[in-house]
PyMOL commands that place a pseudoatom at each C-alpha (Angstrom):
pseudoatom trace, name=CA, resn=MET, resi=1, chain=A, elem=C, hetatm=0, pos=[113.310, 84.294, 145.395]
pseudoatom trace, name=CA, resn=GLN, resi=2, chain=A, elem=C, hetatm=0, pos=[111.739, 87.210, 143.543]
pseudoatom trace, name=CA, resn=PRO, resi=3, chain=A, elem=C, hetatm=0, pos=[113.272, 90.625, 144.408]
pseudoatom trace, name=CA, resn=LEU, resi=4, chain=A, elem=C, hetatm=0, pos=[110.959, 93.593, 144.844]
pseudoatom trace, name=CA, resn=HIS, resi=5, chain=A, elem=C, hetatm=0, pos=[111.123, 97.117, 143.267]
pseudoatom trace, name=CA, resn=ASP, resi=6, chain=A, elem=C, hetatm=0, pos=[114.648, 97.897, 141.955]
pseudoatom trace, name=CA, resn=LYS, resi=7, chain=A, elem=C, hetatm=0, pos=[116.403, 95.034, 143.796]
pseudoatom trace, name=CA, resn=ILE, resi=8, chain=A, elem=C, hetatm=0, pos=[118.739, 92.455, 141.992]
pseudoatom trace, name=CA, resn=LEU, resi=9, chain=A, elem=C, hetatm=0, pos=[119.668, 89.128, 143.313]
pseudoatom trace, name=CA, resn=VAL, resi=10, chain=A, elem=C, hetatm=0, pos=[123.427, 88.460, 142.390]
pseudoatom trace, name=CA, resn=LYS, resi=11, chain=A, elem=C, hetatm=0, pos=[125.700, 85.441, 142.610]
pseudoatom trace, name=CA, resn=ARG, resi=12, chain=A, elem=C, hetatm=0, pos=[129.142, 86.740, 143.242]
pseudoatom trace, name=CA, resn=LYS, resi=13, chain=A, elem=C, hetatm=0, pos=[131.886, 85.602, 140.966]
pseudoatom trace, name=CA, resn=GLU, resi=14, chain=A, elem=C, hetatm=0, pos=[134.694, 83.727, 142.854]
pseudoatom trace, name=CA, resn=SER, resi=15, chain=A, elem=C, hetatm=0, pos=[137.698, 85.988, 143.182]
pseudoatom trace, name=CA, resn=MET, resi=16, chain=A, elem=C, hetatm=0, pos=[141.110, 84.605, 142.123]
pseudoatom trace, name=CA, resn=THR, resi=17, chain=A, elem=C, hetatm=0, pos=[143.643, 83.981, 144.962]
pseudoatom trace, name=CA, resn=LYS, resi=18, chain=A, elem=C, hetatm=0, pos=[146.688, 83.784, 142.520]
pseudoatom trace, name=CA, resn=SER, resi=19, chain=A, elem=C, hetatm=0, pos=[147.434, 85.840, 139.435]
pseudoatom trace, name=CA, resn=SER, resi=20, chain=A, elem=C, hetatm=0, pos=[148.226, 84.090, 136.161]
pseudoatom trace, name=CA, resn=GLY, resi=21, chain=A, elem=C, hetatm=0, pos=[151.948, 84.446, 137.069]
pseudoatom trace, name=CA, resn=GLY, resi=22, chain=A, elem=C, hetatm=0, pos=[151.545, 82.661, 140.265]
pseudoatom trace, name=CA, resn=ILE, resi=23, chain=A, elem=C, hetatm=0, pos=[151.583, 85.717, 142.503]
pseudoatom trace, name=CA, resn=ILE, resi=24, chain=A, elem=C, hetatm=0, pos=[149.337, 85.402, 145.541]
pseudoatom trace, name=CA, resn=LEU, resi=25, chain=A, elem=C, hetatm=0, pos=[146.856, 88.275, 145.727]
pseudoatom trace, name=CA, resn=THR, resi=26, chain=A, elem=C, hetatm=0, pos=[146.152, 90.009, 149.119]
pseudoatom trace, name=CA, resn=LYS, resi=27, chain=A, elem=C, hetatm=0, pos=[142.700, 90.512, 150.383]
pseudoatom trace, name=CA, resn=VAL, resi=28, chain=A, elem=C, hetatm=0, pos=[142.880, 94.212, 149.424]
pseudoatom trace, name=CA, resn=ALA, resi=29, chain=A, elem=C, hetatm=0, pos=[143.696, 93.300, 145.723]
pseudoatom trace, name=CA, resn=LYS, resi=30, chain=A, elem=C, hetatm=0, pos=[140.813, 90.777, 145.613]
pseudoatom trace, name=CA, resn=ASP, resi=31, chain=A, elem=C, hetatm=0, pos=[138.208, 93.181, 147.127]
pseudoatom trace, name=CA, resn=LYS, resi=32, chain=A, elem=C, hetatm=0, pos=[138.072, 95.760, 144.332]
pseudoatom trace, name=CA, resn=PRO, resi=33, chain=A, elem=C, hetatm=0, pos=[135.562, 95.783, 142.447]
pseudoatom trace, name=CA, resn=ALA, resi=34, chain=A, elem=C, hetatm=0, pos=[133.186, 92.812, 142.699]
pseudoatom trace, name=CA, resn=GLU, resi=35, chain=A, elem=C, hetatm=0, pos=[131.691, 90.922, 139.803]
pseudoatom trace, name=CA, resn=GLY, resi=36, chain=A, elem=C, hetatm=0, pos=[128.668, 88.776, 139.753]
pseudoatom trace, name=CA, resn=GLU, resi=37, chain=A, elem=C, hetatm=0, pos=[125.928, 87.319, 137.622]
pseudoatom trace, name=CA, resn=VAL, resi=38, chain=A, elem=C, hetatm=0, pos=[122.357, 88.563, 137.822]
pseudoatom trace, name=CA, resn=ILE, resi=39, chain=A, elem=C, hetatm=0, pos=[120.087, 85.846, 138.990]
pseudoatom trace, name=CA, resn=ALA, resi=40, chain=A, elem=C, hetatm=0, pos=[116.727, 87.579, 139.442]
pseudoatom trace, name=CA, resn=ILE, resi=41, chain=A, elem=C, hetatm=0, pos=[115.391, 91.143, 139.180]
pseudoatom trace, name=CA, resn=GLY, resi=42, chain=A, elem=C, hetatm=0, pos=[112.586, 93.165, 140.624]
pseudoatom trace, name=CA, resn=PRO, resi=43, chain=A, elem=C, hetatm=0, pos=[109.904, 94.733, 138.311]
pseudoatom trace, name=CA, resn=GLY, resi=44, chain=A, elem=C, hetatm=0, pos=[111.435, 98.189, 138.674]
pseudoatom trace, name=CA, resn=LYS, resi=45, chain=A, elem=C, hetatm=0, pos=[110.822, 101.432, 140.494]
pseudoatom trace, name=CA, resn=VAL, resi=46, chain=A, elem=C, hetatm=0, pos=[107.727, 103.633, 140.507]
pseudoatom trace, name=CA, resn=ASN, resi=47, chain=A, elem=C, hetatm=0, pos=[108.418, 107.313, 139.885]
pseudoatom trace, name=CA, resn=LYS, resi=48, chain=A, elem=C, hetatm=0, pos=[106.510, 110.289, 141.300]
pseudoatom trace, name=CA, resn=LYS, resi=49, chain=A, elem=C, hetatm=0, pos=[103.972, 110.091, 138.568]
pseudoatom trace, name=CA, resn=ASP, resi=50, chain=A, elem=C, hetatm=0, pos=[103.193, 106.423, 139.312]
pseudoatom trace, name=CA, resn=ILE, resi=51, chain=A, elem=C, hetatm=0, pos=[104.976, 105.270, 136.143]
pseudoatom trace, name=CA, resn=LEU, resi=52, chain=A, elem=C, hetatm=0, pos=[106.919, 101.907, 136.593]
pseudoatom trace, name=CA, resn=ILE, resi=53, chain=A, elem=C, hetatm=0, pos=[110.470, 102.341, 135.338]
pseudoatom trace, name=CA, resn=PRO, resi=54, chain=A, elem=C, hetatm=0, pos=[111.895, 98.979, 134.490]
pseudoatom trace, name=CA, resn=LEU, resi=55, chain=A, elem=C, hetatm=0, pos=[115.472, 97.933, 135.359]
pseudoatom trace, name=CA, resn=GLU, resi=56, chain=A, elem=C, hetatm=0, pos=[118.307, 98.195, 132.862]
pseudoatom trace, name=CA, resn=VAL, resi=57, chain=A, elem=C, hetatm=0, pos=[120.109, 94.977, 133.906]
pseudoatom trace, name=CA, resn=GLN, resi=58, chain=A, elem=C, hetatm=0, pos=[118.617, 91.697, 132.933]
pseudoatom trace, name=CA, resn=VAL, resi=59, chain=A, elem=C, hetatm=0, pos=[118.828, 88.199, 134.305]
pseudoatom trace, name=CA, resn=GLY, resi=60, chain=A, elem=C, hetatm=0, pos=[122.106, 86.524, 133.056]
pseudoatom trace, name=CA, resn=ASP, resi=61, chain=A, elem=C, hetatm=0, pos=[124.034, 89.860, 132.854]
pseudoatom trace, name=CA, resn=MET, resi=62, chain=A, elem=C, hetatm=0, pos=[127.603, 89.876, 134.412]
pseudoatom trace, name=CA, resn=ILE, resi=63, chain=A, elem=C, hetatm=0, pos=[127.847, 93.179, 136.334]
pseudoatom trace, name=CA, resn=ILE, resi=64, chain=A, elem=C, hetatm=0, pos=[130.367, 95.124, 138.398]
pseudoatom trace, name=CA, resn=PHE, resi=65, chain=A, elem=C, hetatm=0, pos=[129.553, 96.581, 141.818]
pseudoatom trace, name=CA, resn=GLY, resi=66, chain=A, elem=C, hetatm=0, pos=[131.302, 97.875, 144.917]
pseudoatom trace, name=CA, resn=PRO, resi=67, chain=A, elem=C, hetatm=0, pos=[132.795, 95.041, 147.122]
pseudoatom trace, name=CA, resn=HIS, resi=68, chain=A, elem=C, hetatm=0, pos=[130.724, 96.269, 150.108]
pseudoatom trace, name=CA, resn=ASN, resi=69, chain=A, elem=C, hetatm=0, pos=[127.399, 97.208, 148.479]
pseudoatom trace, name=CA, resn=GLY, resi=70, chain=A, elem=C, hetatm=0, pos=[124.370, 95.193, 149.079]
pseudoatom trace, name=CA, resn=ASP, resi=71, chain=A, elem=C, hetatm=0, pos=[123.304, 92.598, 151.634]
pseudoatom trace, name=CA, resn=LYS, resi=72, chain=A, elem=C, hetatm=0, pos=[124.502, 89.044, 151.766]
pseudoatom trace, name=CA, resn=ILE, resi=73, chain=A, elem=C, hetatm=0, pos=[121.793, 86.365, 152.114]
pseudoatom trace, name=CA, resn=GLU, resi=74, chain=A, elem=C, hetatm=0, pos=[121.794, 82.565, 151.985]
pseudoatom trace, name=CA, resn=ILE, resi=75, chain=A, elem=C, hetatm=0, pos=[119.340, 80.476, 149.910]
pseudoatom trace, name=CA, resn=ASP, resi=76, chain=A, elem=C, hetatm=0, pos=[119.590, 76.749, 150.002]
pseudoatom trace, name=CA, resn=GLY, resi=77, chain=A, elem=C, hetatm=0, pos=[123.085, 76.910, 151.315]
pseudoatom trace, name=CA, resn=GLU, resi=78, chain=A, elem=C, hetatm=0, pos=[124.346, 79.341, 148.653]
pseudoatom trace, name=CA, resn=GLU, resi=79, chain=A, elem=C, hetatm=0, pos=[125.321, 82.845, 149.255]
pseudoatom trace, name=CA, resn=PHE, resi=80, chain=A, elem=C, hetatm=0, pos=[123.882, 85.661, 147.219]
pseudoatom trace, name=CA, resn=ILE, resi=81, chain=A, elem=C, hetatm=0, pos=[123.815, 89.441, 147.392]
pseudoatom trace, name=CA, resn=ILE, resi=82, chain=A, elem=C, hetatm=0, pos=[120.823, 91.714, 147.209]
pseudoatom trace, name=CA, resn=LEU, resi=83, chain=A, elem=C, hetatm=0, pos=[121.688, 95.099, 145.462]
pseudoatom trace, name=CA, resn=SER, resi=84, chain=A, elem=C, hetatm=0, pos=[119.756, 98.068, 144.308]
pseudoatom trace, name=CA, resn=GLU, resi=85, chain=A, elem=C, hetatm=0, pos=[120.243, 98.904, 140.607]
pseudoatom trace, name=CA, resn=SER, resi=86, chain=A, elem=C, hetatm=0, pos=[121.915, 102.165, 141.586]
pseudoatom trace, name=CA, resn=ASP, resi=87, chain=A, elem=C, hetatm=0, pos=[124.629, 100.154, 143.339]
pseudoatom trace, name=CA, resn=VAL, resi=88, chain=A, elem=C, hetatm=0, pos=[125.712, 98.512, 139.911]
pseudoatom trace, name=CA, resn=PHE, resi=89, chain=A, elem=C, hetatm=0, pos=[128.624, 100.222, 138.208]
pseudoatom trace, name=CA, resn=GLY, resi=90, chain=A, elem=C, hetatm=0, pos=[128.151, 98.600, 134.756]
pseudoatom trace, name=CA, resn=VAL, resi=91, chain=A, elem=C, hetatm=0, pos=[127.352, 95.600, 132.794]
pseudoatom trace, name=CA, resn=ILE, resi=92, chain=A, elem=C, hetatm=0, pos=[130.241, 93.352, 131.388]
pseudoatom trace, name=CA, resn=GLU, resi=93, chain=A, elem=C, hetatm=0, pos=[129.765, 92.890, 127.607]
for i in range(1, 93): cmd.bond("trace and resi %d" % i, "trace and resi %d" % (i + 1))
show_as sticks, trace
zoom trace
């Protein structure tokens, strides 16, 4: 799948259900924030002067985004999320 405009295809990182000390985390603790790997990106967004502004994230980047941002889609039995670049909080380095 090739996203359009400023859209990003993300594979969500599986959240932990137990902490390193063996404490079971509640749904609320697991929900904030979400992490994932960028699988594909669109070409960018066109501004008012018809200039293409490329995306700052790249394929392979690990990103942080809001747990309720984006739209879930399924491709070949795998779940992905489509986000706008503006929904991304940051890149994990």
